[in-house]
VEXDO-269803 format. One record per atom (N, C-alpha, C): residue number from 1; residue in three letters; x, y, z. Coordinates in steps of 0.2 Angstrom, whole numbers, plus 5000, padded with zeros to 4 digits. Atoms other than C-alpha are relative to their C-alpha. Layout:
<recs>
- n, res, east, north, up
- NUM, ALA, X, Y, Z
...
</recs>
This chain:
<recs>
- n, res, east, north, up
- 1, MET, 5005, 5002, 4995
- 1, MET, 4844, 5142, 5268
- 1, MET, 4993, 5001, 4998
- 2, LEU, 5007, 5000, 5002
- 2, LEU, 4826, 5138, 5265
- 2, LEU, 4996, 5004, 5006
- 3, PRO, 5003, 4997, 4995
- 3, PRO, 4815, 5151, 5274
- 3, PRO, 4994, 4996, 5003
- 4, ALA, 5005, 5003, 4996
- 4, ALA, 4803, 5146, 5287
- 4, ALA, 4993, 5000, 4997
- 5, ARG, 5006, 4999, 5004
- 5, ARG, 4788, 5152, 5277
- 5, ARG, 4999, 4995, 4994
- 6, SER, 5000, 5005, 5005
- 6, SER, 4792, 5139, 5264
- 6, SER, 5000, 4993, 5002
- 7, ARG, 5000, 5007, 4998
- 7, ARG, 4792, 5124, 5275
- 7, ARG, 4993, 4999, 5003
- 8, VAL, 5006, 5003, 4996
- 8, VAL, 4778, 5113, 5282
- 8, VAL, 5002, 4999, 5007
- 9, HIS, 4999, 5001, 4993
- 9, HIS, 4777, 5114, 5301
- 9, HIS, 4995, 4996, 5004
- 10, ARG, 5006, 5003, 4997
- 10, ARG, 4760, 5107, 5306
- 10, ARG, 5000, 4993, 4999
- 11, SER, 5000, 5007, 5001
- 11, SER, 4759, 5089, 5309
- 11, SER, 4994, 4998, 4996
- 12, GLY, 5006, 5001, 5004
- 12, GLY, 4741, 5089, 5302
- 12, GLY, 5002, 5000, 4992
- 13, GLU, 4999, 4999, 5007
- 13, GLU, 4748, 5095, 5286
- 13, GLU, 5005, 4994, 4997
- 14, PHE, 4996, 5006, 5002
- 14, PHE, 4762, 5082, 5285
- 14, PHE, 4995, 4994, 4999
- 15, ARG, 5004, 5005, 5000
- 15, ARG, 4749, 5069, 5289
- 15, ARG, 4995, 5000, 4993
- 16, THR, 5004, 4999, 5006
- 16, THR, 4737, 5075, 5275
- 16, THR, 5004, 4999, 4994
- 17, VAL, 4996, 5001, 5006
- 17, VAL, 4751, 5076, 5262
- 17, VAL, 5002, 4993, 4999
- 18, VAL, 4998, 5006, 5000
- 18, VAL, 4757, 5059, 5266
- 18, VAL, 4995, 4995, 4998
- 19, ARG, 5006, 5005, 5001
- 19, ARG, 4740, 5050, 5267
- 19, ARG, 4996, 5001, 4994
- 20, CYS, 5005, 4999, 5006
- 20, CYS, 4730, 5059, 5253
- 20, CYS, 5004, 5002, 4994
- 21, GLY, 4997, 4998, 5006
- 21, GLY, 4743, 5065, 5241
- 21, GLY, 5003, 4995, 4996
- 22, VAL, 4997, 5005, 5005
- 22, VAL, 4753, 5057, 5227
- 22, VAL, 5007, 4999, 5003
- 23, ARG, 4994, 5001, 4998
- 23, ARG, 4770, 5050, 5229
- 23, ARG, 5005, 4998, 4994
- 24, ALA, 4995, 5002, 5005
- 24, ALA, 4786, 5047, 5219
- 24, ALA, 5006, 4998, 5004
- 25, GLY, 4994, 5003, 4996
- 25, GLY, 4800, 5036, 5226
- 25, GLY, 5006, 4999, 4996
- 26, ARG, 4994, 5002, 5003
- 26, ARG, 4818, 5034, 5222
- 26, ARG, 5004, 4997, 5005
- 27, PRO, 4996, 5004, 4995
- 27, PRO, 4832, 5024, 5230
- 27, PRO, 5002, 5004, 5007
- 28, THR, 4998, 4997, 4994
- 28, THR, 4836, 5038, 5243
- 28, THR, 4995, 5005, 5003
- 29, VAL, 5006, 4995, 4998
- 29, VAL, 4820, 5049, 5244
- 29, VAL, 4994, 4998, 4997
- 30, VAL, 5006, 5001, 5002
- 30, VAL, 4802, 5048, 5243
- 30, VAL, 4997, 5007, 5000
- 31, VAL, 5003, 4994, 5000
- 31, VAL, 4792, 5064, 5238
- 31, VAL, 4993, 4999, 5000
- 32, HIS, 5007, 5000, 5000
- 32, HIS, 4774, 5066, 5243
- 32, HIS, 4998, 5007, 4998
- 33, ALA, 5002, 4994, 5002
- 33, ALA, 4764, 5080, 5235
- 33, ALA, 4992, 5000, 5001
- 34, ALA, 5008, 4999, 5000
- 34, ALA, 4746, 5087, 5238
- 34, ALA, 4999, 5008, 4999
- 35, MET, 5002, 4993, 5001
- 35, MET, 4737, 5103, 5234
- 35, MET, 4997, 5003, 5007
- 36, SER, 5003, 4997, 4994
- 36, SER, 4733, 5114, 5249
- 36, SER, 4993, 5003, 4999
- 37, GLU, 5007, 4997, 5001
- 37, GLU, 4715, 5120, 5251
- 37, GLU, 5001, 5008, 5002
- 38, LEU, 5000, 4993, 4999
- 38, LEU, 4713, 5139, 5251
- 38, LEU, 4997, 5002, 5007
- 39, SER, 5003, 4998, 4994
- 39, SER, 4710, 5147, 5268
- 39, SER, 4994, 5004, 4999
- 40, THR, 5006, 4996, 5000
- 40, THR, 4694, 5155, 5272
- 40, THR, 5001, 5007, 5002
- 41, GLY, 4999, 4993, 4998
- 41, GLY, 4702, 5170, 5279
- 41, GLY, 5002, 5004, 4994
- 42, SER, 4999, 4996, 5005
- 42, SER, 4704, 5185, 5268
- 42, SER, 5007, 5003, 5000
- 43, VAL, 4993, 4998, 5000
- 43, VAL, 4722, 5189, 5263
- 43, VAL, 5001, 5004, 4993
- 44, ASP, 4999, 4996, 5006
- 44, ASP, 4726, 5203, 5251
- 44, ASP, 5007, 4998, 4997
- 45, ASN, 4993, 5002, 5003
- 45, ASN, 4740, 5196, 5240
- 45, ASN, 5002, 5005, 4994
- 46, SER, 4999, 4995, 5006
- 46, SER, 4739, 5211, 5228
- 46, SER, 5007, 5003, 5000
- 47, SER, 4994, 4997, 5000
- 47, SER, 4755, 5219, 5235
- 47, SER, 5005, 4996, 5005
- 48, PRO, 4995, 5004, 4996
- 48, PRO, 4771, 5211, 5242
- 48, PRO, 5000, 5002, 5008
- 49, SER, 5000, 4998, 4993
- 49, SER, 4769, 5221, 5258
- 49, SER, 4994, 4998, 5004
- 50, ALA, 5006, 5002, 4997
- 50, ALA, 4752, 5214, 5262
- 50, ALA, 5001, 4995, 5006
- 51, LEU, 4999, 5005, 4995
- 51, LEU, 4760, 5200, 5272
- 51, LEU, 5007, 5001, 5003
- 52, SER, 4993, 5000, 4997
- 52, SER, 4775, 5200, 5284
- 52, SER, 5004, 4994, 4998
- 53, PRO, 4996, 5006, 5002
- 53, PRO, 4789, 5189, 5280
- 53, PRO, 4999, 4994, 5004
- 54, ASN, 5001, 5006, 4996
- 54, ASN, 4785, 5177, 5294
- 54, ASN, 4993, 4997, 5000
- 55, GLU, 5007, 5002, 5001
- 55, GLU, 4767, 5175, 5289
- 55, GLU, 5000, 4994, 4995
- 56, VAL, 5001, 5006, 5005
- 56, VAL, 4762, 5158, 5280
- 56, VAL, 4994, 5001, 4997
- 57, THR, 5006, 5000, 5004
- 57, THR, 4750, 5159, 5266
- 57, THR, 4999, 4993, 4997
- 58, ASP, 5001, 5007, 5003
- 58, ASP, 4741, 5144, 5258
- 58, ASP, 5002, 5001, 4993
- 59, VAL, 4999, 5000, 5007
- 59, VAL, 4746, 5151, 5241
- 59, VAL, 5008, 4998, 4998
- 60, ASP, 4993, 5001, 5002
- 60, ASP, 4765, 5149, 5242
- 60, ASP, 5001, 4992, 5001
- 61, PRO, 4998, 5007, 4999
- 61, PRO, 4772, 5131, 5239
- 61, PRO, 5004, 4999, 5006
- 62, ARG, 4996, 5002, 4994
- 62, ARG, 4779, 5123, 5255
- 62, ARG, 5003, 4993, 5000
- 63, VAL, 4997, 5007, 4999
- 63, VAL, 4790, 5108, 5259
- 63, VAL, 5002, 4998, 5007
- 64, GLY, 4998, 5002, 4994
- 64, GLY, 4793, 5098, 5274
- 64, GLY, 5004, 4994, 4999
- 65, PHE, 4995, 5005, 5001
- 65, PHE, 4806, 5085, 5278
- 65, PHE, 4999, 4994, 5006
- 66, ILE, 5000, 5005, 4995
- 66, ILE, 4805, 5068, 5287
- 66, ILE, 5007, 4996, 4999
- 67, VAL, 4994, 5004, 5000
- 67, VAL, 4822, 5060, 5291
- 67, VAL, 5000, 4996, 5007
- 68, SER, 5000, 5004, 4994
- 68, SER, 4821, 5046, 5303
- 68, SER, 5006, 4997, 5003
- 69, LYS, 4993, 5003, 4997
- 69, LYS, 4834, 5037, 5314
- 69, LYS, 5003, 4995, 4996
- 70, ALA, 4998, 5005, 5004
- 70, ALA, 4835, 5024, 5301
- 70, ALA, 5006, 5003, 4995
- 71, VAL, 4995, 4996, 5004
- 71, VAL, 4846, 5037, 5291
- 71, VAL, 5006, 5000, 5003
- 72, GLY, 4994, 5000, 4997
- 72, GLY, 4859, 5038, 5304
- 72, GLY, 4999, 5003, 5007
- 73, ASN, 5000, 4997, 4994
- 73, ASN, 4864, 5046, 5320
- 73, ASN, 4998, 5008, 4999
- 74, ALA, 5003, 4994, 5000
- 74, ALA, 4859, 5064, 5324
- 74, ALA, 5004, 5005, 4995
- 75, VAL, 4996, 4996, 5004
- 75, VAL, 4874, 5072, 5315
- 75, VAL, 4998, 4998, 4993
- 76, THR, 5002, 5002, 5007
- 76, THR, 4870, 5062, 5299
- 76, THR, 4993, 5002, 4998
- 77, ARG, 5006, 4998, 5002
- 77, ARG, 4852, 5066, 5300
- 77, ARG, 4999, 5007, 4999
- 78, ASN, 5000, 4992, 5001
- 78, ASN, 4855, 5085, 5302
- 78, ASN, 5003, 5001, 4993
- 79, ARG, 4997, 4999, 5007
- 79, ARG, 4867, 5084, 5287
- 79, ARG, 4996, 4999, 4994
- 80, VAL, 5005, 5001, 5006
- 80, VAL, 4854, 5076, 5276
- 80, VAL, 4995, 5005, 5000
- 81, LYS, 5005, 4995, 5000
- 81, LYS, 4841, 5088, 5281
- 81, LYS, 5003, 5007, 4997
- 82, ARG, 4997, 4994, 5003
- 82, ARG, 4853, 5103, 5277
- 82, ARG, 5000, 4999, 4993
- 83, ARG, 5000, 5001, 5007
- 83, ARG, 4856, 5096, 5260
- 83, ARG, 4994, 5000, 4997
- 84, LEU, 5007, 5000, 5003
- 84, LEU, 4838, 5093, 5257
- 84, LEU, 4997, 5007, 5000
- 85, ARG, 5003, 4993, 5000
- 85, ARG, 4833, 5110, 5262
- 85, ARG, 5003, 5005, 4995
- 86, HIS, 4996, 4996, 5005
- 86, HIS, 4847, 5118, 5251
- 86, HIS, 4997, 4998, 4993
- 87, LEU, 5002, 5003, 5007
- 87, LEU, 4842, 5107, 5236
- 87, LEU, 4992, 5002, 4998
- 88, SER, 5007, 4998, 5001
- 88, SER, 4823, 5111, 5239
- 88, SER, 4999, 5007, 4998
- 89, ARG, 5000, 4992, 5001
- 89, ARG, 4826, 5130, 5238
- 89, ARG, 4999, 5001, 4993
- 90, ASP, 5001, 4998, 5008
- 90, ASP, 4828, 5130, 5219
- 90, ASP, 4994, 4996, 4997
- 91, LEU, 5006, 5003, 5003
- 91, LEU, 4815, 5117, 5216
- 91, LEU, 4993, 5003, 5002
- 92, LEU, 5006, 4996, 4998
- 92, LEU, 4802, 5127, 5226
- 92, LEU, 4998, 5005, 4995
- 93, ARG, 5001, 4994, 5004
- 93, ARG, 4804, 5141, 5214
- 93, ARG, 4996, 4998, 4993
- 94, MET, 5003, 5003, 5006
- 94, MET, 4798, 5130, 5199
- 94, MET, 4993, 4996, 5002
- 95, THR, 5005, 5004, 4997
- 95, THR, 4784, 5122, 5210
- 95, THR, 4993, 5005, 5000
- 96, PRO, 5006, 4996, 5000
- 96, PRO, 4766, 5128, 5207
- 96, PRO, 4997, 5002, 5007
- 97, ASP, 5003, 4997, 4994
- 97, ASP, 4757, 5139, 5220
- 97, ASP, 4995, 4995, 5003
- 98, ARG, 5004, 5004, 4996
- 98, ARG, 4747, 5130, 5234
- 98, ARG, 5002, 4993, 5000
- 99, THR, 4997, 5007, 4999
- 99, THR, 4758, 5114, 5233
- 99, THR, 5003, 4999, 5006
- 100, LEU, 4996, 5003, 4994
- 100, LEU, 4763, 5105, 5249
- 100, LEU, 5004, 4994, 4998
- 101, LEU, 4996, 5006, 5001
- 101, LEU, 4777, 5093, 5248
- 101, LEU, 5003, 4998, 5006
- 102, VAL, 4996, 5003, 4995
- 102, VAL, 4785, 5081, 5260
- 102, VAL, 5005, 4996, 4997
- 103, VAL, 4994, 5004, 5002
- 103, VAL, 4802, 5074, 5257
- 103, VAL, 5002, 4995, 5005
- 104, ARG, 4997, 5005, 4995
- 104, ARG, 4806, 5058, 5266
- 104, ARG, 5006, 4997, 4998
- 105, ALA, 4993, 5003, 5001
- 105, ALA, 4824, 5053, 5267
- 105, ALA, 5000, 4992, 5002
- 106, LEU, 5000, 5007, 4999
- 106, LEU, 4827, 5034, 5265
- 106, LEU, 5007, 4999, 5003
- 107, PRO, 4993, 5002, 4997
- 107, PRO, 4842, 5025, 5274
- 107, PRO, 5006, 5001, 4995
- 108, GLY, 4994, 4999, 5005
- 108, GLY, 4853, 5027, 5258
- 108, GLY, 5001, 5007, 4999
- 109, ALA, 5000, 4993, 5002
- 109, ALA, 4851, 5046, 5258
- 109, ALA, 5007, 5003, 5003
- 110, SER, 4994, 4998, 4998
- 110, SER, 4867, 5048, 5268
- 110, SER, 5006, 4998, 4997
- 111, ALA, 4995, 5003, 5003
- 111, ALA, 4878, 5037, 5258
- 111, ALA, 5004, 5004, 4995
- 112, ARG, 4997, 4996, 5006
- 112, ARG, 4881, 5047, 5242
- 112, ARG, 4996, 5006, 4999
- 113, PRO, 5003, 4994, 5001
- 113, PRO, 4877, 5065, 5241
- 113, PRO, 4998, 5002, 4993
- 114, GLU, 5001, 4999, 5007
- 114, GLU, 4878, 5066, 5222
- 114, GLU, 4993, 4996, 4998
- 115, ARG, 5006, 5004, 5002
- 115, ARG, 4864, 5052, 5221
- 115, ARG, 4994, 5004, 5003
- 116, LEU, 5006, 4996, 4997
- 116, LEU, 4853, 5063, 5233
- 116, LEU, 4998, 5005, 4995
- 117, VAL, 5001, 4995, 5004
- 117, VAL, 4854, 5077, 5221
- 117, VAL, 4995, 4998, 4994
- 118, ASP, 5003, 5002, 5006
- 118, ASP, 4848, 5067, 5206
- 118, ASP, 4993, 4997, 5002
- 119, ASP, 5006, 5003, 4998
- 119, ASP, 4835, 5057, 5216
- 119, ASP, 4995, 5005, 5002
- 120, LEU, 5005, 4995, 4998
- 120, LEU, 4827, 5072, 5224
- 120, LEU, 4997, 5004, 4994
- 121, GLY, 5003, 4997, 5006
- 121, GLY, 4825, 5081, 5207
- 121, GLY, 4996, 4996, 4996
- 122, SER, 5004, 5004, 5003
- 122, SER, 4818, 5066, 5199
- 122, SER, 4994, 4998, 5003
- 123, ALA, 5006, 5002, 4996
- 123, ALA, 4806, 5061, 5213
- 123, ALA, 4996, 5006, 5000
- 124, TRP, 5003, 4993, 4999
- 124, TRP, 4801, 5080, 5215
- 124, TRP, 4996, 5001, 4993
- 125, SER, 5004, 4999, 5006
- 125, SER, 4796, 5081, 5196
- 125, SER, 4995, 4995, 4999
- 126, GLY, 5005, 5005, 5001
- 126, GLY, 4788, 5064, 5196
- 126, GLY, 4994, 5001, 5004
- 127, ALA, 5006, 4998, 4996
- 127, ALA, 4777, 5069, 5211
- 127, ALA, 4996, 5005, 4997
- 128, LEU, 5004, 4995, 5003
- 128, LEU, 4772, 5085, 5202
- 128, LEU, 4996, 4998, 4994
- 129, ARG, 5003, 5003, 5006
- 129, ARG, 4768, 5076, 5186
- 129, ARG, 4994, 4996, 5002
- 130, LYS, 5005, 5004, 4997
- 130, LYS, 4757, 5064, 5196
- 130, LYS, 4994, 5004, 5003
- 131, LEU, 5005, 4996, 4997
- 131, LEU, 4748, 5078, 5205
- 131, LEU, 4997, 5004, 4995
- 132, ASP, 5003, 4997, 5006
- 132, ASP, 4745, 5087, 5189
- 132, ASP, 4995, 4996, 4996
- 133, ALA, 5004, 5004, 5004
- 133, ALA, 4738, 5072, 5181
- 133, ALA, 4993, 4998, 5005
- 134, ARG, 5005, 5001, 4995
- 134, ARG, 4727, 5069, 5197
- 134, ARG, 4995, 5006, 4999
- 135, SER, 5005, 4994, 5000
- 135, SER, 4720, 5087, 5196
- 135, SER, 4997, 5001, 4994
- 136, ALA, 5003, 4999, 5006
- 136, ALA, 4717, 5086, 5178
- 136, ALA, 4995, 4994, 4999
- 137, GLY, 5004, 5005, 5000
- 137, GLY, 4707, 5070, 5181
- 137, GLY, 5002, 4994, 4996
- 138, ARG, 4998, 5006, 5004
- 138, ARG, 4718, 5058, 5171
- 138, ARG, 5004, 4996, 5005
- 139, HIS, 4997, 5005, 4995
- 139, HIS, 4721, 5044, 5183
- 139, HIS, 5003, 4994, 4996
- 140, ARG, 4996, 5005, 5003
- 140, ARG, 4733, 5030, 5179
- 140, ARG, 4995, 4993, 5000
- 141, PHE, 5004, 5006, 5000
- 141, PHE, 4724, 5013, 5174
- 141, PHE, 5002, 4996, 5006
- 142, ASP, 4999, 5005, 4995
- 142, ASP, 4723, 5001, 5189
- 142, ASP, 4997, 4994, 4998
- 143, ALA, 5003, 5007, 5003
- 143, ALA, 4721, 4983, 5183
- 143, ALA, 4996, 4997, 5006
- 144, ARG, 5004, 5003, 4995
- 144, ARG, 4714, 4978, 5200
- 144, ARG, 4993, 5003, 5001
- 145, SER, 5007, 4997, 5000
- 145, SER, 4700, 4990, 5199
- 145, SER, 4996, 4998, 4994
- 146, ALA, 5004, 5002, 5006
- 146, ALA, 4695, 4984, 5182
- 146, ALA, 4998, 4992, 5001
- 147, LEU, 5002, 5007, 4999
- 147, LEU, 4693, 4966, 5189
- 147, LEU, 4994, 5000, 5003
- 148, PRO, 5007, 5001, 4997
- 148, PRO, 4676, 4959, 5194
- 148, PRO, 5002, 4999, 5008
- 149, HIS, 4999, 5000, 4993
- 149, HIS, 4674, 4960, 5213
- 149, HIS, 5001, 4993, 5003
- 150, GLU, 4999, 5007, 4998
- 150, GLU, 4673, 4941, 5214
- 150, GLU, 5006, 4997, 4998
- 151, PHE, 4994, 5003, 5003
- 151, PHE, 4690, 4938, 5205
- 151, PHE, 5005, 5000, 5006
- 152, ASP, 4995, 5001, 4995
- 152, ASP, 4703, 4931, 5217
- 152, ASP, 5007, 5001, 4997
- 153, VAL, 4994, 4998, 5003
- 153, VAL, 4719, 4940, 5212
- 153, VAL, 5006, 4995, 5002
- 154, SER, 4994, 5004, 4997
- 154, SER, 4731, 4929, 5223
- 154, SER, 5000, 4994, 4996
- 155, GLY, 4999, 5006, 5004
- 155, GLY, 4727, 4913, 5214
- 155, GLY, 4998, 5000, 4993
- 156, ALA, 5002, 4999, 5007
- 156, ALA, 4721, 4920, 5198
- 156, ALA, 4995, 4995, 4997
- 157, ILE, 5005, 5004, 5002
- 157, ILE, 4706, 4909, 5198
- 157, ILE, 4993, 5004, 5002
- 158, PRO, 5006, 4996, 4999
- 158, PRO, 4688, 4917, 5197
- 158, PRO, 4997, 4996, 5006
- 159, HIS, 5004, 5002, 4995
- 159, HIS, 4678, 4915, 5213
- 159, HIS, 4993, 4998, 4998
- 160, GLN, 5006, 5002, 5003
- 160, GLN, 4663, 4904, 5209
- 160, GLN, 4994, 5000, 5005
- 161, GLY, 5006, 4999, 4995
- 161, GLY, 4652, 4909, 5224
- 161, GLY, 5002, 4995, 5006
- 162, SER, 4999, 5004, 4994
- 162, SER, 4650, 4895, 5237
- 162, SER, 5004, 4994, 4998
- 163, ARG, 4995, 5006, 5001
- 163, ARG, 4663, 4881, 5238
- 163, ARG, 4997, 4994, 5002
- 164, PRO, 5003, 5006, 4998
- 164, PRO, 4658, 4863, 5238
- 164, PRO, 5003, 4997, 5007
</recs>
């Protein structure tokens, strides 16, 4: 079981990770990742007893899950969530501190559990690679951003200003 302190609970955090973070998708899951900002409160992390087990810090990596009704009925959704929580426990141990992740299950997540294992691991590592590249300032080349503003991508014809 994944402890509550290792999960994302606040809707604002879900929203921030999904909107502002990076993502990696596979046929059964999409993993969104972002770095959390350090809190302004002073927390003594020098000793393990500085925090109670129920306290959440911004230092520990955390994960949240989105499993919509498109995945299946309530029993199916809960089964998928349990599997994802179980698989995420081991993946969180290898995740850098201050990382927030959101795992969104797609409709195919309930079909084949063995596929879910491979897809989650692959998407998780892909999202972390993208997050690492973003934090290091190495952004992927985007062909659309390299085009002049007046270039019409849809018709592949340069815009000539005013039309006759």
